[in-house]
C-alpha positions as CSV (number, residue, x, y, z in Angstrom):
1,M,0.3,0.2,0.0
2,M,1.1,3.4,-0.4
3,K,-0.3,7.4,0.8
4,A,-1.6,8.9,-2.0
5,I,-3.6,12.3,-2.5
6,Q,-6.7,11.5,-4.9
7,H,-9.6,13.4,-5.9
8,H,-13.1,11.7,-6.9
9,A,-14.3,15.0,-7.9
10,F,-13.8,18.3,-10.1
11,G,-13.3,21.3,-7.8
12,G,-11.5,23.4,-5.8
13,P,-8.6,22.5,-3.8
14,S,-11.0,20.8,-0.9
15,V,-11.6,17.7,-3.3
16,L,-7.8,17.3,-2.6
17,Q,-7.9,14.1,-0.2
18,L,-4.9,11.9,1.3
19,R,-5.5,8.4,0.6
20,D,-4.4,4.8,1.1
21,M,-4.5,3.1,-2.3
22,P,-2.3,-0.2,-3.5
23,L,0.8,0.5,-5.4
24,P,0.5,1.2,-9.0
25,V,0.5,-2.4,-11.5
26,L,3.0,-2.0,-14.3
27,K,2.1,-1.7,-18.1
28,P,4.7,-2.4,-20.7
29,G,6.5,0.3,-20.7
30,E,6.8,1.6,-17.6
31,A,8.5,2.1,-14.6
32,L,7.7,1.8,-10.9
33,V,9.1,5.1,-9.0
34,R,9.5,5.8,-5.8
35,V,8.8,9.7,-5.4
36,A,11.0,11.6,-3.4
37,V,9.9,15.0,-4.7
38,A,6.8,16.5,-6.5
39,G,6.4,19.0,-8.7
40,V,3.3,21.4,-8.2
41,N,2.2,23.1,-11.8
42,F,-0.6,24.8,-12.9
43,A,-1.6,22.0,-14.9
44,D,-2.7,20.0,-11.8
45,V,-4.8,22.9,-10.8
46,V,-6.5,23.2,-14.1
47,M,-7.0,19.5,-14.5
48,R,-8.9,19.5,-10.7
49,R,-10.9,22.1,-11.6
50,G,-12.4,20.3,-14.8
51,D,-10.8,23.0,-16.9
52,L,-9.0,20.1,-18.7
53,P,-11.7,17.0,-18.4
54,I,-9.9,13.9,-17.0
55,P,-10.6,10.3,-16.2
56,L,-11.3,10.2,-12.1
57,P,-10.8,9.4,-9.9
58,N,-7.5,11.4,-10.1
59,I,-4.2,11.4,-8.3
60,P,-2.7,14.6,-9.8
61,G,0.9,15.3,-10.1
62,V,2.6,15.5,-13.7
63,E,6.3,16.3,-13.1
64,G,8.5,14.4,-10.1
65,A,12.1,12.8,-9.3
66,G,12.9,9.9,-7.4
67,I,14.6,6.7,-7.6
68,V,13.3,3.5,-10.2
69,E,12.3,0.3,-7.9
70,A,11.5,-1.7,-10.9
71,V,10.5,-1.7,-14.7
72,A,8.4,-3.6,-16.8
73,A,9.9,-6.1,-19.3
74,D,10.7,-4.3,-22.6
75,V,12.3,-1.3,-20.6
76,T,15.9,-1.8,-21.0
77,D,17.2,1.6,-20.4
78,F,16.6,2.2,-16.9
79,K,16.8,0.3,-14.3
80,A,16.3,-0.7,-10.3
81,G,18.5,2.1,-7.8
82,D,18.1,4.7,-11.3
83,R,17.9,8.5,-10.4
84,V,15.3,9.7,-12.8
85,A,13.1,13.1,-12.8
86,W,10.1,13.1,-15.6
87,A,7.6,15.6,-17.1
88,P,5.1,15.7,-19.7
89,V,6.9,15.3,-22.5
90,M,6.6,13.4,-26.1
91,A,2.9,12.3,-25.2
92,A,0.0,13.1,-23.1
93,A,1.0,13.4,-18.9
94,N,1.0,10.8,-16.5
95,T,-0.4,11.8,-13.8
96,G,0.4,10.6,-10.5
97,S,3.1,12.1,-8.9
98,Y,1.3,13.2,-5.5
99,A,2.0,9.7,-4.5
100,Q,4.9,7.4,-2.9
101,Y,4.9,5.4,-5.7
102,Q,4.1,6.4,-9.4
103,A,4.5,4.1,-12.4
104,V,6.2,6.4,-15.4
105,H,6.3,5.7,-18.8
106,R,10.1,5.7,-19.9
107,E,9.2,8.1,-22.2
108,Q,8.4,10.7,-19.7
109,L,12.0,9.7,-18.2
110,V,15.3,11.8,-18.1
111,P,18.1,10.6,-15.8
112,L,19.1,12.5,-13.2
113,P,22.9,13.6,-12.3
114,D,23.7,12.7,-8.8
115,D,25.1,16.3,-8.0
116,L,21.6,17.5,-8.3
117,S,19.0,17.0,-5.5
118,F,15.2,15.7,-5.9
119,E,13.8,18.9,-5.3
120,Q,16.1,20.6,-7.7
121,A,15.0,18.2,-10.0
122,A,11.3,18.5,-9.5
123,A,11.6,22.7,-9.7
124,V,13.1,22.5,-12.6
125,T,12.4,19.7,-14.8
126,L,9.0,20.9,-16.5
127,R,9.6,23.9,-16.4
128,G,13.1,24.3,-17.6
129,L,12.0,21.9,-21.0
130,T,9.2,24.8,-21.4
131,A,11.9,27.4,-21.1
132,H,14.2,26.2,-23.6
133,Y,11.9,26.1,-26.4
134,L,10.4,29.5,-25.3
135,V,14.0,31.0,-25.7
136,H,15.6,28.8,-28.5
137,D,12.8,27.5,-30.9
138,Q,10.4,30.3,-30.9
139,V,13.2,33.0,-31.7
140,S,16.7,33.4,-32.4
141,I,17.6,35.3,-29.3
142,Q,20.7,37.5,-29.9
143,P,22.4,40.4,-27.6
144,G,20.3,43.4,-27.1
145,T,17.2,41.1,-28.6
146,S,14.0,43.0,-26.2
147,V,11.9,40.4,-24.6
148,L,9.0,41.1,-22.9
149,V,8.3,38.2,-20.0
150,H,4.9,38.2,-18.6
151,A,4.9,36.6,-14.6
152,A,8.5,37.3,-14.2
153,A,8.3,36.8,-10.8
154,G,6.6,33.5,-11.2
155,G,8.8,29.9,-10.9
156,M,8.2,29.7,-14.5
157,G,8.9,33.7,-15.5
158,L,12.3,33.7,-13.0
159,M,13.2,30.7,-15.4
160,L,12.8,32.8,-18.4
161,V,14.1,35.9,-17.1
162,Q,17.7,34.0,-16.0
163,W,17.5,32.2,-19.4
164,L,16.9,34.9,-21.3
165,K,19.6,37.3,-19.8
166,H,22.3,34.3,-20.5
167,L,21.6,34.6,-24.0
168,G,22.4,38.6,-23.6
169,A,18.7,40.0,-24.0
170,T,17.7,42.7,-22.5
171,V,14.3,41.9,-20.4
172,I,11.1,43.8,-19.3
173,G,9.2,41.7,-16.8
174,T,5.4,42.2,-15.7
175,V,4.8,41.6,-12.1
176,S,1.6,42.6,-9.6
177,T,3.5,43.9,-6.9
178,E,6.7,46.1,-5.7
179,A,7.8,43.2,-3.9
180,K,7.5,40.8,-7.0
181,A,9.2,43.1,-9.1
182,Q,12.6,43.1,-6.1
183,R,12.0,39.3,-7.1
184,A,12.4,39.6,-11.4
185,K,15.1,42.1,-10.9
186,S,17.2,40.0,-8.7
187,A,17.0,37.3,-11.1
188,G,18.3,39.4,-14.2
189,A,15.2,41.6,-15.2
190,D,16.7,44.8,-16.8
191,H,13.2,46.9,-16.4
192,V,9.8,45.4,-14.2
193,I,6.6,47.0,-14.8
194,V,4.4,46.6,-12.1
195,Y,1.0,46.1,-14.4
196,S,-1.7,46.9,-11.5
197,S,-0.1,50.9,-11.4
198,D,1.4,51.0,-14.8
199,D,0.0,50.0,-18.3
200,F,2.4,47.6,-19.5
201,A,2.2,48.4,-22.9
202,A,2.9,52.2,-22.8
203,K,6.0,51.5,-20.8
204,T,7.4,48.9,-22.9
205,L,7.5,51.3,-25.3
206,A,8.9,54.0,-23.4
207,L,11.6,51.8,-22.3
208,T,12.4,50.9,-26.1
209,D,12.3,54.2,-27.4
210,G,9.0,53.3,-29.1
211,H,10.6,50.1,-30.9
212,G,8.6,47.9,-28.3
213,A,9.1,44.5,-27.3
214,D,10.9,41.7,-30.2
215,Y,9.3,38.9,-28.8
216,I,6.7,38.5,-25.7
217,I,6.1,35.1,-23.7
218,D,2.8,35.4,-22.7
219,G,1.8,32.7,-20.1
220,V,-1.0,34.7,-18.5
221,G,-3.5,35.1,-21.3
222,K,-6.7,36.9,-20.9
223,A,-5.3,39.6,-18.8
224,T,-2.3,40.5,-21.3
225,F,-2.9,39.1,-24.7
226,T,-4.5,41.9,-26.7
227,K,-2.5,44.5,-25.0
228,N,0.6,43.0,-26.3
229,L,-0.4,43.9,-30.0
230,D,0.3,47.1,-28.9
231,A,4.1,46.5,-27.2
232,V,5.3,44.0,-29.3
233,A,7.6,45.5,-32.2
234,T,6.8,45.6,-36.1
235,R,7.9,42.4,-37.4
236,G,8.1,41.0,-33.7
237,K,6.8,37.8,-32.4
238,I,4.1,36.8,-29.6
239,C,4.2,33.9,-28.0
240,I,1.4,32.6,-25.8
241,F,1.9,29.2,-24.2
242,G,-0.6,29.5,-21.2
243,H,-3.8,30.9,-19.8
244,A,-3.5,31.6,-16.2
245,S,-5.8,34.5,-16.0
246,G,-8.4,33.0,-18.4
247,F,-8.5,32.8,-22.1
248,P,-7.3,35.4,-24.3
249,D,-10.1,37.5,-26.1
250,A,-10.4,36.8,-30.0
251,I,-8.5,38.9,-32.1
252,S,-9.0,39.5,-36.0
253,P,-5.8,38.4,-37.8
254,L,-6.1,41.8,-39.5
255,Q,-5.2,43.3,-36.7
256,L,-1.7,41.8,-37.2
257,I,-1.2,43.4,-40.3
258,P,0.0,46.8,-39.4
259,K,2.4,45.9,-37.3
260,S,3.9,42.4,-39.4
261,I,3.2,40.5,-35.7
262,S,3.5,37.0,-35.8
263,V,1.8,35.1,-33.0
264,S,2.5,31.7,-32.2
265,G,1.0,28.9,-29.6
266,G,3.8,26.9,-27.6
267,Y,3.4,23.5,-26.3
268,M,5.9,21.7,-25.0
269,T,5.6,18.3,-26.7
270,N,5.4,19.7,-30.4
271,F,9.3,20.4,-29.1
272,L,10.4,17.2,-27.7
273,R,9.3,14.8,-30.3
274,N,12.0,12.0,-29.8
275,R,14.2,10.2,-27.0
276,E,16.9,12.2,-28.3
277,E,15.2,15.3,-28.5
278,V,14.5,14.8,-24.5
279,Q,17.7,13.7,-23.1
280,R,19.4,16.8,-25.0
281,K,17.7,19.3,-23.8
282,A,17.5,17.6,-20.5
283,A,21.0,17.4,-20.4
284,E,21.6,20.9,-21.2
285,L,18.9,22.2,-18.8
286,F,20.3,20.0,-15.5
287,G,24.1,21.4,-17.1
288,A,23.1,24.9,-16.8
289,M,21.8,24.1,-13.2
290,K,25.5,23.0,-12.6
291,S,27.4,25.5,-14.4
292,G,25.5,27.7,-11.8
293,W,23.3,30.6,-14.0
294,L,20.1,28.7,-14.2
295,Q,18.6,28.1,-10.1
296,P,15.5,27.3,-9.8
297,D,13.4,29.6,-7.1
298,I,11.7,27.2,-4.7
299,S,9.1,29.6,-2.5
300,A,8.2,26.8,-0.8
301,V,8.0,23.4,0.1
302,F,4.7,21.5,1.2
303,S,4.1,17.6,3.1
304,L,2.3,15.4,1.1
305,D,-0.7,15.9,3.2
306,E,-0.4,19.7,2.3
307,A,-1.2,19.5,-1.4
308,A,-4.8,21.4,-0.9
309,Q,-2.8,24.2,0.8
310,A,-0.3,23.8,-2.4
311,H,-3.0,24.0,-4.9
312,A,-4.7,26.9,-3.1
313,Q,-1.6,29.3,-2.9
314,L,-0.7,28.8,-6.8
315,E,-4.2,29.2,-7.8
316,Q,-4.3,32.4,-6.1
317,R,-1.1,33.7,-7.1
318,E,0.1,34.3,-4.2
319,S,3.6,32.2,-4.7
320,T,6.2,33.9,-6.7
321,G,8.6,30.5,-7.3
322,K,8.1,27.1,-7.5
323,L,5.8,25.0,-5.0
324,I,6.8,21.3,-4.3
325,L,5.9,18.3,-2.4
326,R,8.2,16.5,-0.7
327,V,6.8,13.2,-0.5
328,D,9.7,10.7,0.8
């Protein structure tokens, strides 16, 4: 038997309940992992609320780190005792990391170097692989490229700021409070706009001498997307990869013509199409952490039975860095 968080209905954080459950039964291609730490992500909130319908009952959690206990007969690239991390790569996510054990498909697993902790891995794998495609596969970032990052003090935003500064970009971040502004600046942001008191589009234009941002990275959605069209430069690009504030309002393609704006959607699995790509990008991510220029910002550590509190904090946008659950 194992302890796990499960919900039998969609709803608020209170639907998450700690339960005793049988160990997962391995299917072909899977490894049984003893979970050490689970990452808490907005994807978990979306699925818990029913915004993204999933089968019930469900054990949340798409990201984690731990030690392989056993593997299915057809799994040859991992073995018992291996340190691993996982995130929803190449396919739909395996949920289930809010538990002492999880059956994870081998395609989701990446080897975890001995000199990185489980806490670091659970805080960085999903967001780090997301940041990788956002800074490398959307736009060619050159020294001086102006990039506007929304929610720059969140766990994803802080990682993007660090990575963009490593590549030489001029980073403008938006945040909701002065306290969050300091966190974004500490991560390396050149300019920070508190959108509750400033019009971020007008401020971006002012900071760039009227040029606008060459590239805008938007995981917020409804509260930001339409104004991105004013803030972006001529021939600039906007990538929307999330909708933390809700689905964006519709726009007409004709609105893109005056400044020749390009808008793209970002979804991590589309940039992790095979094992070679997954392992190469994960190795680059973990290498950046070992080099010291990329560090996850863990704002709070919860125990497994505090999963509902973690969800409430994330959903209310009270956190600035990554939230994790210490399972083992």
